[in-house]
N, CA and C atoms as a LAMMPS dump frame, in Angstrom:
ITEM: TIMESTEP
0
ITEM: NUMBER OF ATOMS
300
ITEM: BOX BOUNDS ff ff ff
-5.0000000000000000e+02 5.0000000000000000e+02
-5.0000000000000000e+02 5.0000000000000000e+02
-5.0000000000000000e+02 5.0000000000000000e+02
ITEM: ATOMS id mol type element x y z
1 1 1 N 428.609 413.095 -327.173
2 1 2 C 429.533 414.101 -326.7
3 1 3 C 430.961 413.594 -326.833
4 2 1 N 431.863 414.44 -327.31
5 2 2 C 433.234 414.042 -327.577
6 2 3 C 434.107 414.202 -326.336
7 3 1 N 435.037 413.254 -326.16
8 3 2 C 435.991 413.332 -325.058
9 3 3 C 437.301 413.974 -325.492
10 4 1 N 437.367 414.432 -326.748
11 4 2 C 438.587 415.055 -327.243
12 4 3 C 438.784 416.409 -326.567
13 5 1 N 440.015 416.688 -326.116
14 5 2 C 440.26 417.99 -325.495
15 5 3 C 440.123 419.116 -326.525
16 6 1 N 439.646 420.241 -326.065
17 6 2 C 439.467 421.391 -326.946
18 6 3 C 440.826 422.018 -327.234
19 7 1 N 441.095 422.283 -328.488
20 7 2 C 442.338 422.928 -328.91
21 7 3 C 442 424.217 -329.636
22 8 1 N 442.752 425.253 -329.326
23 8 2 C 442.553 426.561 -329.946
24 8 3 C 443.726 426.884 -330.845
25 9 1 N 443.443 427.517 -331.986
26 9 2 C 444.544 428.003 -332.807
27 9 3 C 444.951 429.379 -332.296
28 10 1 N 445.952 429.987 -332.908
29 10 2 C 446.479 431.266 -332.435
30 10 3 C 445.416 432.354 -332.458
31 11 1 N 444.637 432.418 -333.503
32 11 2 C 443.572 433.429 -333.59
33 11 3 C 442.518 433.224 -332.509
34 12 1 N 442.144 431.965 -332.27
35 12 2 C 441.136 431.652 -331.254
36 12 3 C 441.585 432.096 -329.87
37 13 1 N 442.833 431.779 -329.53
38 13 2 C 443.295 432.125 -328.185
39 13 3 C 443.457 433.64 -328.047
40 14 1 N 443.863 434.321 -329.11
41 14 2 C 443.948 435.782 -329.074
42 14 3 C 442.572 436.386 -328.807
43 15 1 N 441.559 435.859 -329.466
44 15 2 C 440.195 436.337 -329.237
45 15 3 C 439.722 436.015 -327.824
46 16 1 N 440.03 434.825 -327.354
47 16 2 C 439.571 434.395 -326.039
48 16 3 C 440.152 435.249 -324.915
49 17 1 N 441.397 435.678 -325.065
50 17 2 C 442.047 436.449 -324.008
51 17 3 C 442.109 437.942 -324.332
52 18 1 N 441.586 438.296 -325.504
53 18 2 C 441.527 439.694 -325.947
54 18 3 C 442.905 440.355 -325.949
55 19 1 N 443.856 439.677 -326.604
56 19 2 C 445.219 440.194 -326.715
57 19 3 C 445.68 440.116 -328.164
58 20 1 N 446.576 441.026 -328.536
59 20 2 C 447.129 440.935 -329.885
60 20 3 C 448.052 439.726 -330.034
61 21 1 N 448.186 439.284 -331.249
62 21 2 C 449.02 438.118 -331.548
63 21 3 C 450.446 438.295 -331.046
64 22 1 N 450.972 439.5 -331.113
65 22 2 C 452.352 439.756 -330.697
66 22 3 C 452.584 439.385 -329.229
67 23 1 N 451.596 439.635 -328.382
68 23 2 C 451.733 439.281 -326.961
69 23 3 C 451.799 437.763 -326.81
70 24 1 N 450.958 437.05 -327.542
71 24 2 C 450.988 435.587 -327.469
72 24 3 C 452.317 435.037 -327.981
73 25 1 N 452.844 435.638 -329.024
74 25 2 C 454.152 435.216 -329.535
75 25 3 C 455.228 435.424 -328.473
76 26 1 N 455.12 436.505 -327.732
77 26 2 C 456.059 436.792 -326.64
78 26 3 C 455.943 435.732 -325.539
79 27 1 N 454.718 435.356 -325.199
80 27 2 C 454.52 434.336 -324.172
81 27 3 C 455.088 432.99 -324.609
82 28 1 N 454.912 432.655 -325.865
83 28 2 C 455.471 431.4 -326.389
84 28 3 C 457.001 431.468 -326.377
85 29 1 N 457.558 432.596 -326.751
86 29 2 C 459.019 432.709 -326.806
87 29 3 C 459.66 432.58 -325.425
88 30 1 N 458.903 432.884 -324.37
89 30 2 C 459.398 432.75 -323
90 30 3 C 458.928 431.448 -322.338
91 31 1 N 458.342 430.556 -323.117
92 31 2 C 457.848 429.257 -322.621
93 31 3 C 456.82 429.397 -321.508
94 32 1 N 456.09 430.497 -321.508
95 32 2 C 455.004 430.657 -320.546
96 32 3 C 453.829 429.795 -320.985
97 33 1 N 453.605 429.724 -322.273
98 33 2 C 452.636 428.797 -322.849
99 33 3 C 453.346 428 -323.931
100 34 1 N 452.932 426.756 -324.108
101 34 2 C 453.576 425.866 -325.067
102 34 3 C 452.536 425.334 -326.047
103 35 1 N 452.593 425.807 -327.279
104 35 2 C 451.665 425.28 -328.276
105 35 3 C 452.161 423.952 -328.836
106 36 1 N 451.24 423.23 -329.415
107 36 2 C 451.605 422.052 -330.197
108 36 3 C 451.683 422.515 -331.642
109 37 1 N 452.666 422.062 -332.357
110 37 2 C 452.84 422.454 -333.75
111 37 3 C 454.159 423.17 -333.956
112 38 1 N 454.595 423.19 -335.197
113 38 2 C 455.914 423.728 -335.533
114 38 3 C 455.951 425.244 -335.681
115 39 1 N 454.944 425.813 -336.309
116 39 2 C 454.964 427.26 -336.573
117 39 3 C 453.593 427.847 -336.236
118 40 1 N 453.536 429.168 -336.084
119 40 2 C 452.289 429.796 -335.637
120 40 3 C 451.036 429.369 -336.41
121 41 1 N 451.152 429.161 -337.703
122 41 2 C 449.962 428.754 -338.472
123 41 3 C 449.484 427.353 -338.11
124 42 1 N 450.352 426.538 -337.499
125 42 2 C 450.009 425.161 -337.104
126 42 3 C 449.772 425.021 -335.601
127 43 1 N 450.062 426.057 -334.848
128 43 2 C 449.957 425.97 -333.393
129 43 3 C 448.551 425.638 -332.929
130 44 1 N 448.489 424.785 -331.899
131 44 2 C 447.241 424.467 -331.224
132 44 3 C 447.516 424.556 -329.722
133 45 1 N 446.62 425.227 -329.034
134 45 2 C 446.757 425.439 -327.604
135 45 3 C 445.644 424.71 -326.864
136 46 1 N 446.006 424.07 -325.778
137 46 2 C 445.008 423.476 -324.908
138 46 3 C 444.167 424.61 -324.32
139 47 1 N 442.894 424.362 -324.127
140 47 2 C 441.987 425.393 -323.63
141 47 3 C 442.418 425.907 -322.251
142 48 1 N 443.143 425.11 -321.483
143 48 2 C 443.619 425.56 -320.175
144 48 3 C 444.639 426.688 -320.287
145 49 1 N 445.21 426.865 -321.466
146 49 2 C 446.175 427.946 -321.67
147 49 3 C 445.528 429.323 -321.544
148 50 1 N 444.217 429.397 -321.718
149 50 2 C 443.516 430.682 -321.564
150 50 3 C 443.725 431.212 -320.154
151 51 1 N 443.582 430.339 -319.169
152 51 2 C 443.779 430.733 -317.772
153 51 3 C 445.228 431.142 -317.518
154 52 1 N 446.153 430.391 -318.061
155 52 2 C 447.573 430.694 -317.883
156 52 3 C 447.901 432.052 -318.498
157 53 1 N 447.406 432.31 -319.69
158 53 2 C 447.669 433.588 -320.356
159 53 3 C 447.111 434.741 -319.535
160 54 1 N 445.89 434.603 -319.081
161 54 2 C 445.279 435.687 -318.297
162 54 3 C 446.06 435.957 -317.017
163 55 1 N 446.49 434.896 -316.336
164 55 2 C 447.277 435.069 -315.11
165 55 3 C 448.631 435.71 -315.421
166 56 1 N 449.278 435.263 -316.488
167 56 2 C 450.578 435.818 -316.866
168 56 3 C 450.47 437.31 -317.196
169 57 1 N 449.441 437.676 -317.914
170 57 2 C 449.253 439.083 -318.273
171 57 3 C 448.991 439.927 -317.023
172 58 1 N 448.218 439.387 -316.083
173 58 2 C 447.976 440.119 -314.827
174 58 3 C 449.271 440.315 -314.048
175 59 1 N 450.106 439.275 -313.957
176 59 2 C 451.393 439.4 -313.275
177 59 3 C 452.261 440.458 -313.949
178 60 1 N 452.307 440.403 -315.254
179 60 2 C 453.101 441.353 -316.042
180 60 3 C 452.622 442.789 -315.809
181 61 1 N 451.323 442.972 -315.861
182 61 2 C 450.731 444.307 -315.741
183 61 3 C 450.721 444.804 -314.296
184 62 1 N 450.162 444.015 -313.4
185 62 2 C 449.947 444.479 -312.027
186 62 3 C 451.233 444.615 -311.221
187 63 1 N 452.174 443.711 -311.438
188 63 2 C 453.435 443.75 -310.691
189 63 3 C 454.579 444.349 -311.487
190 64 1 N 454.282 444.762 -312.72
191 64 2 C 455.277 445.371 -313.597
192 64 3 C 456.504 444.465 -313.766
193 65 1 N 456.228 443.178 -314.003
194 65 2 C 457.291 442.19 -314.187
195 65 3 C 457.579 442.002 -315.664
196 66 1 N 458.838 441.695 -315.982
197 66 2 C 459.139 441.353 -317.374
198 66 3 C 458.707 439.908 -317.609
199 67 1 N 458.677 439.512 -318.887
200 67 2 C 458.161 438.187 -319.232
201 67 3 C 459.027 437.067 -318.677
202 68 1 N 460.328 437.312 -318.51
203 68 2 C 461.201 436.286 -317.944
204 68 3 C 460.803 435.989 -316.505
205 69 1 N 460.524 437.024 -315.728
206 69 2 C 460.088 436.842 -314.343
207 69 3 C 458.731 436.141 -314.296
208 70 1 N 457.846 436.505 -315.194
209 70 2 C 456.535 435.861 -315.257
210 70 3 C 456.703 434.37 -315.55
211 71 1 N 457.62 434.03 -316.456
212 71 2 C 457.864 432.616 -316.788
213 71 3 C 458.337 431.841 -315.56
214 72 1 N 459.212 432.436 -314.759
215 72 2 C 459.699 431.778 -313.539
216 72 3 C 458.55 431.574 -312.563
217 73 1 N 457.735 432.588 -312.382
218 73 2 C 456.594 432.481 -311.466
219 73 3 C 455.628 431.41 -311.944
220 74 1 N 455.336 431.373 -313.233
221 74 2 C 454.429 430.356 -313.772
222 74 3 C 454.982 428.956 -313.53
223 75 1 N 456.273 428.773 -313.714
224 75 2 C 456.896 427.462 -313.476
225 75 3 C 456.765 427.073 -312.008
226 76 1 N 457.003 428.027 -311.111
227 76 2 C 456.879 427.749 -309.684
228 76 3 C 455.431 427.428 -309.296
229 77 1 N 454.481 428.135 -309.873
230 77 2 C 453.072 427.853 -309.597
231 77 3 C 452.679 426.459 -310.081
232 78 1 N 453.196 426.083 -311.245
233 78 2 C 452.914 424.747 -311.779
234 78 3 C 453.505 423.668 -310.88
235 79 1 N 454.74 423.87 -310.433
236 79 2 C 455.374 422.905 -309.532
237 79 3 C 454.611 422.806 -308.218
238 80 1 N 454.139 423.935 -307.71
239 80 2 C 453.354 423.945 -306.477
240 80 3 C 452.093 423.105 -306.64
241 81 1 N 451.388 423.284 -307.755
242 81 2 C 450.171 422.513 -307.995
243 81 3 C 450.465 421.014 -308.052
244 82 1 N 451.568 420.653 -308.709
245 82 2 C 451.942 419.238 -308.785
246 82 3 C 452.239 418.676 -307.397
247 83 1 N 452.976 419.442 -306.595
248 83 2 C 453.31 418.981 -305.247
249 83 3 C 452.063 418.851 -304.373
250 84 1 N 451.139 419.786 -304.492
251 84 2 C 449.895 419.694 -303.73
252 84 3 C 449.098 418.453 -304.13
253 85 1 N 449.049 418.174 -305.424
254 85 2 C 448.322 416.989 -305.896
255 85 3 C 448.997 415.703 -305.404
256 86 1 N 450.323 415.655 -305.479
257 86 2 C 451.047 414.479 -304.996
258 86 3 C 450.845 414.301 -303.495
259 87 1 N 450.896 415.389 -302.756
260 87 2 C 450.701 415.339 -301.312
261 87 3 C 449.305 414.812 -300.975
262 88 1 N 448.3 415.295 -301.671
263 88 2 C 446.928 414.84 -301.435
264 88 3 C 446.801 413.343 -301.724
265 89 1 N 447.425 412.888 -302.817
266 89 2 C 447.369 411.465 -303.169
267 89 3 C 448.062 410.616 -302.096
268 90 1 N 449.2 411.076 -301.629
269 90 2 C 449.92 410.333 -300.591
270 90 3 C 449.138 410.303 -299.28
271 91 1 N 448.468 411.396 -298.952
272 91 2 C 447.645 411.422 -297.738
273 91 3 C 446.482 410.424 -297.839
274 92 1 N 445.87 410.337 -299.043
275 92 2 C 444.788 409.368 -299.231
276 92 3 C 445.301 407.945 -299.061
277 93 1 N 446.473 407.662 -299.642
278 93 2 C 447.049 406.319 -299.517
279 93 3 C 447.384 406.005 -298.067
280 94 1 N 447.958 406.972 -297.369
281 94 2 C 448.309 406.772 -295.966
282 94 3 C 447.057 406.542 -295.134
283 95 1 N 446.02 407.307 -295.411
284 95 2 C 444.764 407.156 -294.674
285 95 3 C 444.188 405.751 -294.88
286 96 1 N 444.2 405.253 -296.119
287 96 2 C 443.699 403.904 -296.402
288 96 3 C 444.562 402.853 -295.682
289 97 1 N 445.874 403.071 -295.671
290 97 2 C 446.795 402.142 -295.019
291 97 3 C 446.534 402.093 -293.508
292 98 1 N 446.309 403.26 -292.909
293 98 2 C 446.106 403.322 -291.457
294 98 3 C 444.745 402.765 -291.044
295 99 1 N 443.763 402.794 -291.949
296 99 2 C 442.439 402.245 -291.651
297 99 3 C 442.48 400.732 -291.526
298 100 1 N 443.382 400.077 -292.207
299 100 2 C 443.432 398.6 -292.206
300 100 3 C 444.325 398.135 -291.145
């Protein structure tokens, strides 16, 4: 079994999220998702981008937000996740310190 992360090309991710290529290009242009590669034919997306795309599309559709607002929300959600992870790590370290 390979430990290499799964990468999707533009066609793969469009199929996975059932969206036209134009929507994905819009998400990339607003930095909601960040592909690896210089141009669309070379782009590779981490498989976790499927979840991000689906959430972004729901925000856009359900809350009637423009893509710029969706990009801000996605950035804030990402920062929140990082802070929660850092907080959990610090709590574990503190707990180990207090046990000794």
